[in-house]
C-alpha positions as CSV (number, residue, x, y, z in Angstrom):
1,X,102.3,131.9,107.1
2,X,99.0,130.0,107.6
3,X,97.0,129.6,104.5
4,X,94.1,132.0,104.8
5,X,92.3,131.3,101.5
6,X,89.1,130.0,102.9
7,X,87.0,127.7,100.8
8,X,83.3,127.8,101.1
9,X,81.9,125.7,103.9
10,X,78.8,124.6,101.9
11,X,79.8,120.9,102.1
12,X,80.2,121.0,105.9
13,X,77.5,118.6,106.8
14,X,78.8,116.1,104.3
15,X,82.4,116.3,105.7
16,X,81.2,116.0,109.2
17,X,79.0,113.0,108.3
18,X,82.0,111.4,106.6
19,X,84.3,112.0,109.5
20,X,81.7,110.6,112.0
21,X,81.4,107.5,109.8
22,X,85.2,107.0,109.9
23,X,85.2,107.5,113.6
24,X,82.4,105.0,114.2
25,X,84.1,102.4,112.0
26,X,87.4,103.0,113.8
27,X,85.7,102.5,117.2
28,X,84.1,99.3,116.1
29,X,87.5,98.1,114.8
30,X,89.0,99.1,118.2
31,X,86.5,97.0,120.0
32,X,87.4,94.1,117.7
33,X,91.2,94.4,118.1
34,X,92.9,92.3,120.7
35,X,94.4,89.0,121.6
36,X,91.0,87.4,122.5
37,X,89.1,86.5,119.3
38,X,85.5,87.6,119.4
39,X,83.2,87.5,116.4
40,X,82.9,90.9,114.7
41,X,79.1,90.4,114.3
42,X,78.8,89.8,118.1
43,X,80.8,92.9,118.8
44,X,78.5,95.0,116.6
45,X,75.5,93.5,118.3
46,X,76.9,94.2,121.8
47,X,77.8,97.7,120.8
48,X,74.2,98.3,119.7
49,X,73.0,96.7,123.0
50,X,74.9,99.4,124.9
51,X,72.8,102.1,123.2
52,X,70.0,103.7,125.2
53,X,66.6,102.0,124.7
54,X,68.1,99.2,122.7
55,X,68.1,95.5,123.8
56,X,69.9,93.0,121.7
57,X,71.2,89.6,122.7
58,X,74.8,89.5,121.3
59,X,75.3,85.8,122.4
60,X,78.6,86.7,124.2
61,X,79.5,85.0,127.4
62,X,79.7,87.2,130.5
63,X,83.5,87.1,130.5
64,X,83.5,88.3,126.9
65,X,81.1,91.1,127.7
66,X,83.3,92.0,130.7
67,X,86.3,92.1,128.4
68,X,84.6,94.4,126.0
69,X,83.0,96.7,128.6
70,X,85.8,97.0,131.2
71,X,88.9,96.9,128.9
72,X,88.3,97.6,125.3
73,X,85.4,100.1,125.4
74,X,87.0,102.6,127.9
75,X,90.3,102.3,126.0
76,X,88.6,103.2,122.7
77,X,86.7,106.1,124.3
78,X,89.8,107.5,126.0
79,X,91.7,107.3,122.7
80,X,88.9,109.1,121.0
81,X,88.7,111.9,123.5
82,X,92.5,112.3,123.8
83,X,92.9,112.3,120.0
84,X,90.2,114.8,119.5
85,X,91.6,117.1,122.2
86,X,95.1,117.1,120.7
87,X,93.9,117.7,117.2
88,X,91.6,120.6,118.1
89,X,94.2,122.1,120.3
90,X,96.7,122.0,117.5
91,X,94.2,123.7,115.1
92,X,93.6,126.3,117.8
93,X,97.3,127.0,118.3
94,X,97.8,127.3,114.6
95,X,95.0,129.8,114.3
96,X,96.2,131.9,117.3
97,X,99.8,132.1,116.1
98,X,99.0,132.0,112.4
99,X,101.7,129.3,112.0
100,X,101.1,126.0,110.3
101,X,103.8,124.3,112.4
102,X,102.2,125.3,115.8
103,X,101.4,122.2,117.8
104,X,100.9,121.3,121.5
105,X,104.1,119.3,121.5
106,X,106.2,121.8,119.5
107,X,105.2,124.8,121.5
108,X,106.1,123.5,124.9
109,X,102.6,122.9,126.2
110,X,102.9,119.1,126.4
111,X,106.4,119.4,127.9
112,X,105.2,121.8,130.5
113,X,102.3,119.6,131.4
114,X,104.6,116.6,131.5
115,X,106.9,118.3,133.9
116,X,104.3,119.4,136.3
117,X,102.5,116.0,136.1
118,X,105.8,114.3,136.9
119,X,106.3,116.6,139.9
120,X,102.9,115.6,141.1
121,X,103.5,111.9,140.6
122,X,106.8,112.0,142.4
123,X,105.9,114.3,145.3
124,X,102.1,114.1,145.9
125,X,100.5,111.0,147.4
126,X,97.3,109.8,145.6
127,X,97.6,112.5,142.9
128,X,94.6,111.6,140.7
129,X,92.6,114.8,141.3
130,X,95.7,117.1,141.3
131,X,97.2,116.0,137.9
132,X,94.8,117.9,135.6
133,X,95.3,121.1,137.5
134,X,99.1,120.7,137.5
135,X,99.1,119.7,133.8
136,X,97.1,122.8,132.9
137,X,99.5,125.1,134.8
138,X,102.4,123.5,133.1
139,X,100.9,123.7,129.7
140,X,100.2,127.4,130.0
141,X,103.6,128.0,131.4
142,X,105.3,126.1,128.5
143,X,103.4,127.9,125.8
144,X,104.0,131.3,127.4
145,X,107.7,130.6,127.7
146,X,108.0,129.5,124.1
147,X,106.0,132.5,122.9
148,X,108.2,134.9,124.9
149,X,111.4,133.3,123.7
150,X,110.1,133.4,120.1
151,X,109.3,137.1,120.4
152,X,112.9,138.0,121.4
153,X,113.8,137.3,117.8
154,X,111.2,139.7,116.5
155,X,109.6,139.1,113.1
156,X,113.0,138.6,111.4
157,X,113.0,135.0,112.5
158,X,110.3,134.1,110.0
159,X,107.7,131.3,110.3
160,X,110.0,128.8,112.0
161,X,111.1,131.1,114.9
162,X,108.2,130.1,117.2
163,X,108.8,126.4,116.4
164,X,112.5,126.7,117.2
165,X,111.6,128.5,120.5
166,X,109.2,125.7,121.3
167,X,111.8,123.0,120.6
168,X,114.2,124.8,122.9
169,X,111.7,125.1,125.7
170,X,110.6,121.5,125.2
171,X,114.2,120.3,125.5
172,X,114.8,122.4,128.6
173,X,111.6,121.3,130.4
174,X,112.2,117.6,129.4
175,X,115.7,117.8,130.9
176,X,114.2,119.1,134.2
177,X,111.6,116.3,134.1
178,X,114.3,113.7,133.7
179,X,116.2,115.2,136.6
180,X,113.1,115.1,138.8
181,X,112.5,111.5,138.0
182,X,115.7,110.5,139.7
183,X,114.2,111.5,143.1
184,X,111.8,108.6,143.0
185,X,113.4,105.7,141.1
186,X,110.6,103.3,142.1
187,X,108.2,105.4,139.9
188,X,110.5,105.3,136.8
189,X,108.6,102.5,135.1
190,X,105.2,104.3,135.7
191,X,106.6,107.6,134.5
192,X,108.4,106.1,131.5
193,X,105.2,104.3,130.4
194,X,103.3,107.5,130.8
195,X,105.9,109.4,128.7
196,X,105.5,107.0,125.8
197,X,101.7,107.3,125.9
198,X,99.0,105.0,127.2
199,X,95.2,105.2,126.7
200,X,94.4,102.0,128.7
201,X,93.6,103.7,132.0
202,X,90.0,102.5,132.1
203,X,86.7,104.2,133.0
204,X,88.3,106.3,135.8
205,X,90.5,108.1,133.2
206,X,87.6,108.6,130.8
207,X,85.4,110.2,133.4
208,X,88.3,112.3,134.7
209,X,89.1,113.8,131.3
210,X,85.5,114.2,130.0
211,X,84.6,117.5,131.8
212,X,87.8,119.2,130.7
213,X,87.3,117.9,127.2
214,X,83.8,119.2,127.0
215,X,84.7,122.7,128.3
216,X,87.9,123.1,126.2
217,X,86.3,121.8,123.0
218,X,83.2,123.9,123.3
219,X,85.3,127.0,123.9
220,X,87.4,126.3,120.8
221,X,84.5,125.5,118.6
222,X,82.7,128.8,119.4
223,X,85.8,130.8,118.3
224,X,85.9,129.3,114.8
225,X,84.5,132.4,113.1
226,X,86.7,134.8,115.1
227,X,89.8,132.8,114.1
228,X,88.8,133.2,110.5
229,X,88.6,136.9,111.0
230,X,92.0,137.0,112.8
231,X,93.6,135.1,109.8
232,X,93.2,138.2,107.6
233,X,95.0,140.4,110.1
234,X,94.6,142.3,113.3
235,X,93.6,145.6,111.7
236,X,90.9,144.0,109.7
237,X,89.7,142.1,112.7
238,X,89.5,145.3,114.7
239,X,87.6,147.0,111.9
240,X,85.1,144.2,112.1
241,X,84.7,144.6,115.9
242,X,86.8,141.6,117.0
243,X,89.2,142.2,119.8
244,X,92.2,140.2,118.7
245,X,94.0,140.0,122.0
246,X,90.9,138.8,123.8
247,X,90.3,136.1,121.2
248,X,93.9,134.9,121.3
249,X,93.9,134.7,125.1
250,X,90.6,132.7,125.1
251,X,91.8,130.3,122.4
252,X,95.2,129.9,124.0
253,X,93.6,129.0,127.4
254,X,91.2,126.6,125.8
255,X,93.8,124.9,123.7
256,X,96.1,124.6,126.7
257,X,93.3,123.1,128.8
258,X,92.7,120.6,126.0
259,X,96.4,119.7,125.9
260,X,96.7,119.5,129.7
261,X,93.6,117.2,129.9
262,X,94.9,114.9,127.2
263,X,98.4,114.7,128.7
264,X,97.1,114.1,132.2
265,X,95.3,110.9,131.3
266,X,97.4,109.6,128.4
267,X,100.9,110.9,128.7
268,X,102.9,112.3,125.8
269,X,101.4,111.4,122.4
270,X,102.9,113.6,119.7
271,X,102.1,114.9,116.2
272,X,98.3,114.5,116.4
273,X,97.9,118.3,116.5
274,X,99.9,118.7,113.2
275,X,98.8,115.7,111.2
276,X,95.0,115.9,111.6
277,X,94.5,119.7,111.1
278,X,96.6,119.7,108.0
279,X,94.8,116.8,106.4
280,X,91.5,118.5,107.2
281,X,92.7,121.7,105.5
282,X,93.7,119.8,102.5
283,X,90.4,118.1,102.2
284,X,87.8,120.6,103.4
285,X,89.4,124.0,103.2
286,X,91.0,126.5,105.6
287,X,88.0,128.0,107.4
288,X,88.2,127.4,111.1
289,X,84.5,126.9,111.3
290,X,85.1,123.6,109.6
291,X,88.7,122.9,110.6
292,X,88.0,122.9,114.3
293,X,85.0,120.4,114.3
294,X,86.6,118.2,111.7
295,X,89.9,118.2,113.6
296,X,88.0,117.1,116.8
297,X,86.4,114.2,115.0
298,X,89.3,113.4,112.8
299,X,91.7,113.4,115.8
300,X,89.5,111.0,117.6
301,X,89.4,108.6,114.7
302,X,93.2,109.0,114.1
303,X,94.1,108.0,117.6
304,X,91.6,105.2,117.9
305,X,93.2,103.7,114.8
306,X,96.7,104.4,116.0
307,X,95.9,102.6,119.2
308,X,94.5,99.6,117.3
309,X,97.7,99.5,115.3
310,X,99.7,99.7,118.6
311,X,97.8,96.7,120.0
312,X,98.0,94.5,116.9
313,X,101.2,95.1,115.0
314,X,103.3,93.0,117.4
315,X,100.5,91.1,119.1
316,X,100.3,89.7,121.7
317,X,102.7,92.4,122.9
318,X,101.8,96.1,122.5
319,X,103.7,99.1,121.1
320,X,103.3,102.4,123.1
321,X,100.8,104.5,121.2
322,X,103.2,107.4,121.2
323,X,105.7,105.4,119.2
324,X,103.0,104.8,116.5
325,X,102.1,108.5,116.2
326,X,105.8,109.4,116.0
327,X,106.3,106.9,113.2
328,X,103.4,108.6,111.3
329,X,103.9,112.2,112.4
330,X,107.7,112.7,112.0
331,X,107.8,112.3,108.2
332,X,104.5,114.3,108.0
333,X,106.1,117.1,109.9
334,X,109.1,117.1,107.6
335,X,106.8,117.3,104.6
336,X,104.8,120.2,106.2
337,X,108.1,122.0,107.0
338,X,109.3,121.7,103.4
339,X,105.9,123.0,102.1
340,X,106.0,125.9,104.5
341,X,109.5,126.9,103.5
342,X,108.6,126.6,99.8
343,X,105.6,128.9,100.1
344,X,107.5,131.5,102.2
345,X,110.3,131.9,99.6
């Protein structure tokens, strides 16, 4: 069961400031990383020059400015948005289901979004505007299917029941996705690259995901206090005037929209929704009023740094970013599962 012993949030501004500092440092490092060697000081000056009402001569040649602005900057921004969405969605799912193992990729949301996105890529010409809608429908469907399957076991299944149901749904939907891919072999390379995760889509992908990110993040953040109330039980929440079913539906929809938006522009990047919220809880306490905003910022920093690692560890070649997050997240998930089993016995 999710830890509901909420620590005081009196240090919230300090934690937020620290998280923002880590994110800023990560974004600067992301601008620095790459095969083309550019002076760190010039990158910092150029980043300052991009700020409103600031004019600084960085000394970079036009081709170097183009490299930073057209390739590295949108990549860093897309990684930040996607990481923040996956982390805050994971925290939202964990609050709704009161399960520390709930995650967009373990609950079937990402698999559902992946299936419907693949269907659009395979069957719809010029699908850019259709993908977010299709991904949202798939994410909602995947979560609902996992939740319904988990409920068939009742409460006797314990904490891991929902996760096992999500794994089953994910496997089933992934099998259908693999089957669908065979109908358009010429798109296999594109679909395969998308499955492994990619945040290098450029400015088009950033502007595409931004409205969905703003709406879903805002919806989740305003429900932080109500998730705190739900964590003590539905009866207590009702006594305090909180309608548990309505809160759960709103958070579920917002978290699924966040997952769908992230999947639509970056593909399948796993474990961010487990790693970041758990680290936040360990450091800053369990209140969702602090877990949600810190997960948003921390997830952004985490994926920016993961993308930097993916670009540099075997340079000049690149690792898929999903491979990096799996290397980090899989052992972390095992550790969380062991801790959950220990506390439930």
